[in-house]
C-alpha positions as CSV (number, residue, x, y, z in Angstrom):
1,M,-9.7,5.8,-22.2
2,R,-8.7,8.0,-19.4
3,L,-5.4,7.6,-17.6
4,A,-7.0,6.3,-14.4
5,E,-8.9,3.6,-16.4
6,R,-5.7,2.6,-18.2
7,I,-3.8,2.3,-14.9
8,E,-6.6,0.2,-13.4
9,A,-6.6,-2.1,-16.4
10,W,-2.8,-2.3,-16.2
11,A,-2.9,-3.2,-12.5
12,A,-5.3,-6.0,-13.2
13,E,-2.6,-7.6,-15.3
14,N,0.0,-7.7,-12.5
15,P,1.5,-11.2,-12.7
16,L,1.5,-11.5,-8.9
17,R,-2.1,-10.5,-8.6
18,R,-3.2,-12.8,-11.5
19,W,-1.4,-15.8,-9.8
20,R,-2.9,-15.0,-6.4
21,L,-6.4,-14.9,-7.8
22,R,-5.9,-18.1,-9.9
23,Q,-4.9,-19.8,-6.6
24,S,-7.9,-18.3,-4.8
25,L,-5.7,-16.7,-2.3
26,S,-6.6,-13.4,-0.5
27,Q,-3.9,-10.8,0.1
28,L,-4.0,-11.9,3.7
29,N,-3.3,-15.5,2.8
30,L,-0.4,-14.6,0.6
31,S,1.0,-12.1,3.1
32,S,1.0,-14.9,5.7
33,L,2.5,-17.3,3.3
34,I,5.6,-15.2,2.6
35,G,5.8,-13.1,5.8
36,V,4.9,-9.6,4.7
37,S,2.0,-7.3,5.4
38,T,-1.2,-7.1,3.3
39,K,-0.2,-3.5,2.7
40,S,3.0,-4.7,1.0
41,I,1.0,-7.1,-1.2
42,G,-1.4,-4.3,-2.2
43,L,1.5,-1.9,-3.0
44,W,3.1,-4.6,-5.2
45,E,-0.1,-5.4,-6.9
46,N,-0.8,-1.7,-7.7
47,G,2.7,-1.1,-8.9
48,A,3.4,1.4,-6.2
49,A,6.3,-0.7,-4.8
50,T,8.5,-3.5,-6.0
51,P,9.3,-6.6,-4.0
52,S,12.9,-6.8,-2.6
53,D,15.2,-9.6,-3.8
54,D,14.3,-11.6,-0.6
55,H,10.6,-11.1,-1.3
56,F,11.0,-12.1,-4.9
57,D,12.7,-15.3,-3.6
58,A,9.8,-15.9,-1.2
59,L,7.2,-15.2,-3.9
60,A,9.0,-17.5,-6.3
61,T,8.9,-20.3,-3.7
62,A,5.2,-19.7,-3.1
63,T,4.3,-19.5,-6.8
64,G,6.5,-22.4,-8.0
65,R,8.4,-20.1,-10.4
66,T,12.0,-19.3,-10.5
67,P,13.1,-16.0,-9.0
68,S,14.5,-14.9,-12.4
69,G,11.3,-15.8,-14.2
70,L,9.2,-13.9,-11.7
71,R,11.5,-10.9,-11.9
72,Y,11.3,-11.0,-15.7
73,A,7.5,-11.1,-15.6
74,W,7.5,-8.2,-13.1
75,A,9.8,-6.1,-15.3
76,A,7.8,-6.7,-18.4
77,W,4.6,-5.7,-16.6
78,I,6.2,-2.6,-15.1
79,K,7.5,-1.5,-18.5
80,Q,3.8,-1.4,-19.7
81,R,2.8,1.1,-17.0
82,P,0.6,3.8,-18.5
83,S,1.7,7.4,-18.2
84,A,0.1,10.7,-18.9
85,A,2.6,11.1,-21.7
86,T,1.0,8.3,-23.6
87,E,-2.5,10.0,-23.6
């Protein structure tokens, strides 16, 4: 599997994205719910950016998870990011 395909598969496992889709929320719905732009949601879901502590708190409130639980899930997901070195 090429790197681009592995990254796409990895991004699909983003805990925030998976929760959002299970709740049938669009990026626009979630961004309105927590007060950020849809661009921020997209960057978080693609792993290009990490939510700030305040945003983790808002996401935890929205998802019904604890901030620490959400940060742990995020860190575990980030750790799995594919790289060219693993090809």
